[in-house]
GUGUDREN-616606 format. One record per residue (C-alpha): residue number from 1; x negated, y negated, z. Coordinates in Angstrom, 1 decimal, m for minus. Layout:
REM residues N
[node NUM; [X; Y; Z]]
...
REM end
This chain:
REM residues 426
[node 1; [m22.5; m2.8; m10.4]]
[node 2; [m22.8; m6.5; m9.0]]
[node 3; [m26.2; m8.3; m9.0]]
[node 4; [m27.6; m11.2; m7.7]]
[node 5; [m29.2; m14.1; m9.6]]
[node 6; [m31.7; m16.2; m7.3]]
[node 7; [m33.0; m19.4; m8.5]]
[node 8; [m36.0; m20.4; m6.0]]
[node 9; [m37.7; m23.6; m4.8]]
[node 10; [m35.3; m24.9; m2.2]]
[node 11; [m35.8; m25.4; 1.4]]
[node 12; [m33.4; m24.1; 3.7]]
[node 13; [m31.3; m26.2; 6.6]]
[node 14; [m28.8; m25.8; 8.5]]
[node 15; [m27.0; m22.8; 10.5]]
[node 16; [m26.0; m19.4; 10.0]]
[node 17; [m23.6; m17.4; 12.1]]
[node 18; [m25.4; m14.2; 12.4]]
[node 19; [m22.7; m11.2; 12.2]]
[node 20; [m22.3; m8.0; 14.7]]
[node 21; [m24.7; m5.5; 14.1]]
[node 22; [m24.0; m2.3; 11.6]]
[node 23; [m25.9; m0.2; 13.9]]
[node 24; [m24.0; m0.9; 16.8]]
[node 25; [m20.7; m1.2; 15.1]]
[node 26; [m20.8; 2.2; 13.5]]
[node 27; [m21.7; 4.6; 16.8]]
[node 28; [m19.0; 2.3; 18.6]]
[node 29; [m16.3; 3.2; 16.2]]
[node 30; [m17.2; 6.3; 16.6]]
[node 31; [m16.8; 6.2; 20.1]]
[node 32; [m13.0; 5.6; 19.9]]
[node 33; [m12.9; 9.2; 19.2]]
[node 34; [m13.4; 10.1; 22.9]]
[node 35; [m10.3; 9.1; 23.9]]
[node 36; [m6.5; 8.6; 22.8]]
[node 37; [m6.1; 5.3; 24.4]]
[node 38; [m6.3; 2.1; 22.1]]
[node 39; [m10.0; 0.9; 21.5]]
[node 40; [m10.3; m2.5; 20.2]]
[node 41; [m13.9; m4.0; 18.6]]
[node 42; [m14.8; m7.4; 18.1]]
[node 43; [m17.3; m8.9; 15.8]]
[node 44; [m17.4; m6.0; 13.6]]
[node 45; [m19.4; m6.6; 10.4]]
[node 46; [m17.9; m6.8; 6.8]]
[node 47; [m20.2; m4.3; 5.5]]
[node 48; [m19.2; m1.3; 3.0]]
[node 49; [m20.4; 1.3; 5.9]]
[node 50; [m18.0; m0.1; 7.6]]
[node 51; [m15.3; 0.2; 5.4]]
[node 52; [m16.7; 3.9; 4.7]]
[node 53; [m16.5; 4.9; 8.4]]
[node 54; [m12.7; 3.6; 8.4]]
[node 55; [m11.7; 5.3; 5.6]]
[node 56; [m13.3; 8.6; 6.9]]
[node 57; [m11.0; 7.5; 10.4]]
[node 58; [m8.2; 7.3; 7.9]]
[node 59; [m8.4; 11.1; 6.8]]
[node 60; [m8.5; 12.3; 10.2]]
[node 61; [m5.4; 11.0; 11.2]]
[node 62; [m6.7; 7.9; 13.4]]
[node 63; [m4.9; 4.8; 13.1]]
[node 64; [m7.2; 2.2; 12.2]]
[node 65; [m5.9; m1.9; 12.1]]
[node 66; [m8.0; m5.1; 11.5]]
[node 67; [m6.9; m8.3; 13.3]]
[node 68; [m7.7; m11.8; 13.8]]
[node 69; [m10.8; m14.0; 12.8]]
[node 70; [m13.3; m12.7; 14.9]]
[node 71; [m14.2; m9.4; 13.0]]
[node 72; [m11.5; m7.3; 15.2]]
[node 73; [m10.7; m4.1; 14.5]]
[node 74; [m8.6; m1.5; 16.9]]
[node 75; [m8.9; 2.4; 17.0]]
[node 76; [m6.5; 5.1; 18.4]]
[node 77; [m7.3; 8.6; 17.7]]
[node 78; [m4.4; 10.1; 19.5]]
[node 79; [m3.6; 13.8; 18.8]]
[node 80; [m3.1; 15.0; 16.2]]
[node 81; [m6.7; 14.3; 15.1]]
[node 82; [m8.1; 16.5; 12.3]]
[node 83; [m12.0; 17.0; 13.2]]
[node 84; [m13.4; 17.0; 10.1]]
[node 85; [m15.8; 15.1; 8.2]]
[node 86; [m16.2; 15.8; 4.3]]
[node 87; [m18.8; 15.3; 2.2]]
[node 88; [m16.8; 13.0; 0.0]]
[node 89; [m16.9; 10.5; 2.5]]
[node 90; [m20.0; 10.6; 4.1]]
[node 91; [m22.5; 11.3; 1.4]]
[node 92; [m23.5; 7.6; 1.2]]
[node 93; [m23.6; 7.1; 4.9]]
[node 94; [m26.2; 8.3; 7.2]]
[node 95; [m24.4; 6.9; 9.9]]
[node 96; [m21.4; 9.9; 9.6]]
[node 97; [m23.3; 12.4; 11.8]]
[node 98; [m22.3; 10.3; 14.7]]
[node 99; [m18.7; 11.7; 14.7]]
[node 100; [m20.0; 15.0; 15.6]]
[node 101; [m20.5; 14.6; 19.2]]
[node 102; [m17.6; 12.8; 20.3]]
[node 103; [m15.7; 15.1; 18.3]]
[node 104; [m16.9; 18.2; 19.8]]
[node 105; [m16.8; 16.9; 23.4]]
[node 106; [m13.2; 16.0; 23.2]]
[node 107; [m11.7; 18.7; 20.6]]
[node 108; [m14.0; 21.6; 21.3]]
[node 109; [m14.4; 21.7; 17.6]]
[node 110; [m16.1; 19.8; 14.8]]
[node 111; [m17.1; 20.3; 11.2]]
[node 112; [m19.3; 17.2; 9.6]]
[node 113; [m21.1; 17.3; 6.2]]
[node 114; [m24.9; 16.8; 6.2]]
[node 115; [m25.0; 13.0; 5.7]]
[node 116; [m26.5; 10.6; 2.9]]
[node 117; [m27.5; 7.0; 2.8]]
[node 118; [m30.6; 5.4; 1.7]]
[node 119; [m33.6; 7.1; 0.0]]
[node 120; [m36.4; 6.1; 2.1]]
[node 121; [m37.2; 9.5; 3.7]]
[node 122; [m36.1; 12.4; 5.6]]
[node 123; [m34.1; 12.1; 8.7]]
[node 124; [m33.2; 15.2; 9.6]]
[node 125; [m30.0; 16.3; 11.9]]
[node 126; [m32.0; 19.1; 13.7]]
[node 127; [m32.3; 17.0; 16.8]]
[node 128; [m28.8; 16.4; 16.9]]
[node 129; [m28.1; 20.0; 16.8]]
[node 130; [m30.6; 21.3; 19.2]]
[node 131; [m29.3; 18.7; 21.8]]
[node 132; [m25.5; 19.9; 21.2]]
[node 133; [m26.7; 23.6; 21.6]]
[node 134; [m28.9; 22.9; 24.9]]
[node 135; [m24.8; 21.4; 26.1]]
[node 136; [m23.7; 24.8; 25.0]]
[node 137; [m22.3; 24.3; 21.4]]
[node 138; [m22.4; 27.0; 18.7]]
[node 139; [m23.8; 25.2; 15.9]]
[node 140; [m24.0; 26.5; 12.1]]
[node 141; [m25.3; 24.9; 9.1]]
[node 142; [m23.5; 26.1; 5.7]]
[node 143; [m22.6; 25.0; 2.5]]
[node 144; [m23.9; 21.7; 3.2]]
[node 145; [m21.4; 21.4; 6.7]]
[node 146; [m22.6; 21.7; 10.4]]
[node 147; [m19.8; 23.5; 11.9]]
[node 148; [m19.4; 23.4; 15.5]]
[node 149; [m17.5; 24.8; 18.4]]
[node 150; [m17.3; 25.4; 22.0]]
[node 151; [m18.2; 29.3; 23.1]]
[node 152; [m14.9; 31.6; 24.0]]
[node 153; [m13.9; 30.4; 27.6]]
[node 154; [m15.3; 27.1; 27.3]]
[node 155; [m13.2; 23.9; 27.4]]
[node 156; [m16.0; 21.1; 27.7]]
[node 157; [m20.0; 20.6; 27.0]]
[node 158; [m22.1; 21.7; 29.7]]
[node 159; [m24.7; 19.1; 31.1]]
[node 160; [m28.3; 19.8; 30.3]]
[node 161; [m31.8; 17.8; 30.5]]
[node 162; [m33.0; 17.4; 26.6]]
[node 163; [m36.1; 16.6; 25.5]]
[node 164; [m36.0; 15.5; 21.7]]
[node 165; [m39.2; 16.2; 19.6]]
[node 166; [m39.0; 12.8; 18.6]]
[node 167; [m37.6; 9.1; 18.9]]
[node 168; [m34.1; 9.2; 17.3]]
[node 169; [m31.5; 6.4; 17.4]]
[node 170; [m28.6; 8.3; 16.1]]
[node 171; [m29.7; 11.3; 18.0]]
[node 172; [m29.7; 9.5; 21.2]]
[node 173; [m26.2; 8.1; 20.4]]
[node 174; [m24.8; 11.2; 19.6]]
[node 175; [m25.7; 13.0; 22.4]]
[node 176; [m25.4; 10.1; 24.9]]
[node 177; [m21.4; 10.0; 23.4]]
[node 178; [m21.1; 14.1; 23.8]]
[node 179; [m22.4; 13.5; 27.2]]
[node 180; [m19.9; 11.0; 28.4]]
[node 181; [m16.9; 14.1; 28.5]]
[node 182; [m19.3; 17.2; 29.1]]
[node 183; [m19.3; 18.9; 32.6]]
[node 184; [m22.2; 18.1; 35.2]]
[node 185; [m25.4; 15.5; 34.7]]
[node 186; [m26.9; 15.1; 31.2]]
[node 187; [m30.6; 13.7; 31.0]]
[node 188; [m31.7; 12.6; 27.7]]
[node 189; [m35.5; 12.2; 27.9]]
[node 190; [m37.4; 10.3; 25.1]]
[node 191; [m34.7; 8.6; 24.6]]
[node 192; [m34.3; 5.6; 22.1]]
[node 193; [m34.3; 2.0; 23.4]]
[node 194; [m33.0; 0.0; 21.0]]
[node 195; [m30.8; m2.9; 21.8]]
[node 196; [m27.8; m1.0; 20.2]]
[node 197; [m27.9; 1.7; 22.1]]
[node 198; [m27.9; m0.5; 25.4]]
[node 199; [m24.8; m2.2; 23.7]]
[node 200; [m23.0; 1.7; 22.9]]
[node 201; [m23.5; 2.5; 26.4]]
[node 202; [m22.2; m0.9; 27.6]]
[node 203; [m19.1; m0.2; 26.1]]
[node 204; [m18.8; 3.5; 27.0]]
[node 205; [m19.2; 2.5; 30.8]]
[node 206; [m16.3; 0.0; 30.1]]
[node 207; [m14.3; 3.3; 28.8]]
[node 208; [m15.0; 4.8; 32.1]]
[node 209; [m18.0; 6.6; 31.5]]
[node 210; [m21.2; 7.2; 34.0]]
[node 211; [m24.3; 6.0; 32.6]]
[node 212; [m27.8; 4.9; 34.1]]
[node 213; [m30.7; 4.3; 32.6]]
[node 214; [m30.0; 3.0; 29.2]]
[node 215; [m32.4; 0.8; 27.5]]
[node 216; [m35.3; 2.7; 28.7]]
[node 217; [m36.6; 6.2; 27.8]]
[node 218; [m34.6; 8.2; 30.4]]
[node 219; [m31.1; 8.1; 30.2]]
[node 220; [m28.7; 9.8; 33.1]]
[node 221; [m24.8; 10.7; 32.0]]
[node 222; [m22.5; 11.8; 34.4]]
[node 223; [m19.6; 13.6; 32.7]]
[node 224; [m16.4; 12.5; 33.7]]
[node 225; [m12.9; 14.1; 32.6]]
[node 226; [m11.6; 11.6; 30.4]]
[node 227; [m12.3; 8.0; 29.2]]
[node 228; [m9.7; 5.3; 28.6]]
[node 229; [m9.7; 2.3; 26.0]]
[node 230; [m11.4; m0.9; 25.9]]
[node 231; [m12.2; m4.0; 24.4]]
[node 232; [m15.8; m4.7; 23.5]]
[node 233; [m17.5; m7.3; 21.4]]
[node 234; [m20.3; m6.0; 18.8]]
[node 235; [m23.9; m7.2; 20.0]]
[node 236; [m25.4; m9.6; 17.1]]
[node 237; [m27.4; m8.0; 14.5]]
[node 238; [m30.9; m8.2; 15.2]]
[node 239; [m32.3; m7.1; 11.9]]
[node 240; [m29.9; m9.7; 10.1]]
[node 241; [m31.5; m12.2; 12.3]]
[node 242; [m34.8; m11.1; 11.7]]
[node 243; [m34.1; m11.1; 7.5]]
[node 244; [m32.8; m14.9; 7.8]]
[node 245; [m36.0; m15.6; 10.0]]
[node 246; [m38.1; m14.2; 7.1]]
[node 247; [m36.2; m16.2; 4.5]]
[node 248; [m36.6; m19.5; 6.0]]
[node 249; [m40.5; m18.8; 7.1]]
[node 250; [m41.2; m18.2; 3.1]]
[node 251; [m38.9; m21.1; 2.0]]
[node 252; [m39.2; m23.5; 4.3]]
[node 253; [m36.7; m25.4; 6.3]]
[node 254; [m35.1; m25.6; 9.3]]
[node 255; [m32.2; m23.1; 10.4]]
[node 256; [m30.2; m22.4; 13.5]]
[node 257; [m29.4; m18.6; 13.4]]
[node 258; [m26.0; m18.7; 16.2]]
[node 259; [m25.6; m15.7; 18.3]]
[node 260; [m28.9; m14.3; 17.4]]
[node 261; [m31.1; m13.1; 20.6]]
[node 262; [m34.6; m13.8; 20.3]]
[node 263; [m35.1; m11.2; 23.1]]
[node 264; [m34.3; m8.4; 20.7]]
[node 265; [m36.7; m9.6; 18.2]]
[node 266; [m39.9; m10.1; 20.3]]
[node 267; [m42.4; m8.3; 18.0]]
[node 268; [m40.9; m9.9; 14.7]]
[node 269; [m41.1; m13.2; 16.3]]
[node 270; [m44.7; m12.8; 18.0]]
[node 271; [m45.7; m12.4; 14.2]]
[node 272; [m43.9; m15.1; 12.5]]
[node 273; [m45.7; m17.2; 15.4]]
[node 274; [m48.8; m16.2; 14.7]]
[node 275; [m48.0; m17.0; 10.9]]
[node 276; [m47.5; m20.4; 11.6]]
[node 277; [m43.5; m20.8; 11.8]]
[node 278; [m42.0; m22.3; 14.6]]
[node 279; [m39.5; m19.9; 16.4]]
[node 280; [m37.5; m21.1; 19.5]]
[node 281; [m34.9; m19.3; 21.5]]
[node 282; [m32.3; m22.0; 21.9]]
[node 283; [m28.8; m21.8; 23.9]]
[node 284; [m26.7; m19.6; 21.7]]
[node 285; [m29.4; m18.3; 19.3]]
[node 286; [m32.5; m19.0; 17.4]]
[node 287; [m34.1; m22.1; 15.7]]
[node 288; [m36.8; m21.3; 12.9]]
[node 289; [m38.8; m24.3; 11.5]]
[node 290; [m41.4; m23.4; 9.0]]
[node 291; [m43.7; m25.5; 6.3]]
[node 292; [m42.8; m22.3; 3.6]]
[node 293; [m45.5; m20.0; 2.1]]
[node 294; [m46.0; m22.4; m1.0]]
[node 295; [m47.5; m25.1; 1.3]]
[node 296; [m50.5; m22.7; 1.9]]
[node 297; [m50.0; m23.4; 5.8]]
[node 298; [m48.8; m19.6; 6.8]]
[node 299; [m51.0; m17.0; 7.4]]
[node 300; [m50.4; m13.5; 6.5]]
[node 301; [m50.1; m11.0; 9.2]]
[node 302; [m50.9; m7.3; 9.8]]
[node 303; [m48.4; m5.1; 11.5]]
[node 304; [m47.6; m1.4; 12.4]]
[node 305; [m43.9; m0.6; 12.3]]
[node 306; [m43.1; 1.6; 15.6]]
[node 307; [m40.1; 2.4; 17.9]]
[node 308; [m38.5; m0.3; 19.7]]
[node 309; [m39.7; m2.5; 21.1]]
[node 310; [m42.1; m2.4; 18.4]]
[node 311; [m42.2; m4.0; 15.2]]
[node 312; [m39.1; m2.2; 13.4]]
[node 313; [m39.4; m0.3; 10.5]]
[node 314; [m36.2; m2.2; 9.1]]
[node 315; [m38.1; m5.5; 8.9]]
[node 316; [m41.2; m4.3; 7.3]]
[node 317; [m40.2; m4.7; 3.9]]
[node 318; [m38.9; m8.3; 4.3]]
[node 319; [m42.2; m9.3; 6.4]]
[node 320; [m44.1; m8.1; 3.5]]
[node 321; [m42.4; m10.1; 1.1]]
[node 322; [m43.4; m13.3; 3.4]]
[node 323; [m47.2; m11.9; 3.4]]
[node 324; [m47.4; m12.0; m0.1]]
[node 325; [m47.0; m15.6; m0.5]]
[node 326; [m48.8; m16.4; 2.9]]
[node 327; [m52.4; m16.9; 2.9]]
[node 328; [m54.9; m14.2; 3.3]]
[node 329; [m55.0; m10.3; 3.1]]
[node 330; [m53.0; m8.1; 5.7]]
[node 331; [m52.4; m4.4; 6.1]]
[node 332; [m49.2; m3.1; 6.3]]
[node 333; [m48.7; 0.3; 8.3]]
[node 334; [m45.2; 2.2; 8.0]]
[node 335; [m45.0; 4.9; 10.5]]
[node 336; [m41.5; 6.0; 10.7]]
[node 337; [m40.1; 6.7; 7.0]]
[node 338; [m42.3; 8.5; 4.6]]
[node 339; [m40.9; 6.6; 1.5]]
[node 340; [m40.3; 3.1; 2.6]]
[node 341; [m42.6; 1.4; 0.3]]
[node 342; [m40.3; 1.7; m2.7]]
[node 343; [m40.1; m2.4; m3.1]]
[node 344; [m43.4; m2.7; m3.7]]
[node 345; [m43.4; m1.8; m7.5]]
[node 346; [m40.6; m4.4; m7.6]]
[node 347; [m42.4; m7.1; m5.3]]
[node 348; [m45.4; m6.3; m7.9]]
[node 349; [m42.8; m7.3; m10.9]]
[node 350; [m42.5; m10.6; m9.2]]
[node 351; [m46.4; m11.2; m9.1]]
[node 352; [m47.4; m9.4; m5.8]]
[node 353; [m50.8; m8.0; m5.2]]
[node 354; [m50.4; m4.6; m3.4]]
[node 355; [m52.1; m1.6; m3.0]]
[node 356; [m50.4; 1.4; m1.5]]
[node 357; [m52.9; 3.9; 0.2]]
[node 358; [m50.5; 6.6; 2.1]]
[node 359; [m49.0; 5.0; 5.1]]
[node 360; [m50.9; 1.8; 4.2]]
[node 361; [m50.0; m1.1; 1.9]]
[node 362; [m52.9; m3.9; 1.8]]
[node 363; [m51.5; m7.1; 0.4]]
[node 364; [m53.5; m9.7; m1.1]]
[node 365; [m51.4; m12.9; m0.1]]
[node 366; [m51.5; m16.5; m1.6]]
[node 367; [m49.4; m15.3; m5.1]]
[node 368; [m46.8; m17.3; m6.6]]
[node 369; [m44.2; m15.1; m8.1]]
[node 370; [m42.4; m15.7; m11.1]]
[node 371; [m38.8; m14.4; m12.0]]
[node 372; [m38.0; m11.5; m13.4]]
[node 373; [m35.3; m8.5; m12.9]]
[node 374; [m35.8; m6.1; m10.3]]
[node 375; [m34.0; m3.5; m8.8]]
[node 376; [m33.0; m2.8; m4.9]]
[node 377; [m34.1; 0.7; m4.0]]
[node 378; [m32.6; 0.6; m0.6]]
[node 379; [m30.8; m1.5; 2.0]]
[node 380; [m33.6; m3.4; 3.5]]
[node 381; [m35.9; m3.4; 0.0]]
[node 382; [m32.8; m5.2; m1.7]]
[node 383; [m33.4; m7.9; 1.5]]
[node 384; [m36.9; m8.4; 0.3]]
[node 385; [m36.3; m8.8; m3.0]]
[node 386; [m33.9; m11.9; m2.3]]
[node 387; [m36.3; m13.6; 0.1]]
[node 388; [m39.1; m13.0; m2.9]]
[node 389; [m36.4; m14.5; m5.1]]
[node 390; [m36.0; m17.7; m2.9]]
[node 391; [m39.7; m18.7; m3.5]]
[node 392; [m40.1; m17.8; m7.2]]
[node 393; [m40.7; m19.9; m10.4]]
[node 394; [m37.4; m19.4; m12.4]]
[node 395; [m34.7; m16.8; m11.8]]
[node 396; [m34.9; m13.6; m10.1]]
[node 397; [m32.4; m11.0; m11.0]]
[node 398; [m31.6; m8.5; m8.3]]
[node 399; [m30.1; m5.4; m9.6]]
[node 400; [m28.0; m2.6; m7.4]]
[node 401; [m27.3; m4.7; m4.5]]
[node 402; [m24.5; m2.4; m3.3]]
[node 403; [m27.3; m1.0; m1.2]]
[node 404; [m27.6; m4.6; 0.5]]
[node 405; [m23.6; m4.7; 0.8]]
[node 406; [m23.8; m1.8; 3.2]]
[node 407; [m26.0; m4.2; 5.9]]
[node 408; [m25.6; m7.4; 5.3]]
[node 409; [m22.2; m9.2; 5.6]]
[node 410; [m21.8; m11.8; 2.8]]
[node 411; [m25.5; m12.7; 2.5]]
[node 412; [m25.2; m14.7; m0.7]]
[node 413; [m22.7; m17.1; 1.2]]
[node 414; [m24.4; m17.5; 4.3]]
[node 415; [m27.6; m18.2; 2.2]]
[node 416; [m25.7; m20.9; 0.1]]
[node 417; [m24.4; m22.3; 3.0]]
[node 418; [m27.9; m23.3; 4.0]]
[node 419; [m28.8; m24.5; 0.5]]
[node 420; [m30.2; m21.4; m1.4]]
[node 421; [m29.2; m21.1; m4.9]]
[node 422; [m28.0; m17.8; m5.6]]
[node 423; [m25.0; m16.3; m6.7]]
[node 424; [m23.2; m13.0; m7.5]]
[node 425; [m22.2; m11.7; m10.9]]
[node 426; [m20.2; m9.0; m11.6]]
REM end
């Protein structure tokens, strides 16, 4: 397995191009299943999860192609399409559940393996199932598969008012896509509000869907008979941008993040500014300027993860790494996933002073990291260890970076481009 070798002590200067968002690209790939016309996506990131989704599409009989230098991919789900997502292809990827709604809505049947992904805690699909059942689907779970079909005599899902028991991003996306081809109106209450959902809704509207309220907690979808193809550019990845913000904050320097959207990162940017980092929205991106944590001029910040627009759980580990070297104590409260402190023991190996009490991590800042071998346990934990390595004395070896490759597009190349000493070794 590949590893990263990181040698700390270098401030970062220059420009980084932020790639398209993984959490937008994957559902937008699945939206191509809703039509038999060509769908073209631009700015698709080069990630392991994207490659896995493409292999899944190939197994279904969906035509896929890559083209151009702008991350272009095209899809055509013309019949015949096999509406099945086998375990062998989706066991490592949570987002595979997003084929369920589109397949059921268009073809009336779907057999989809229960998904896998990072081991950060329970992410049940029961909200997807309950929502589709409210729209008239018959769904059973057998032998690790969700087997869904329309009842006898039905050719389309039926519009319904659906209130999920919790805010769920993939649940909102799955039900929104399914509702575009349902008969009548569907109202999604307690909907997730992430920018990636608004981006998906914008793409579906280009395809002919009738959607209102996306970006808020209530989304209305008027079903249509069919959808057409479209060309759509994937929104920039706010979590990749936030990760680079924390990397520059910790290391010090002055970097322009091209294509990054400051309005998608309000909670993270507010905390960085309170910590003493200069973050400015500029034309075409975000500029971040920092003296670096080793200077003693950064102040650790307490925060609590919540659903968007609150502080994102996907930025918790990266900001915790910054808190370890900033001055003062901080409390980090994780409310989304129960197992998302797995990076703590690895940060402690580097010299962090962190105590865990249930959902709260108590971080004593002002620590000096020293090089060691650490192990990535999930996608965002990987990023936190890289950030720690950038400010570590000596060499840090980060094992199991296949987690990182699931969500970051050539991270080591981008970091080297702004002055980091990092290399990938086989």
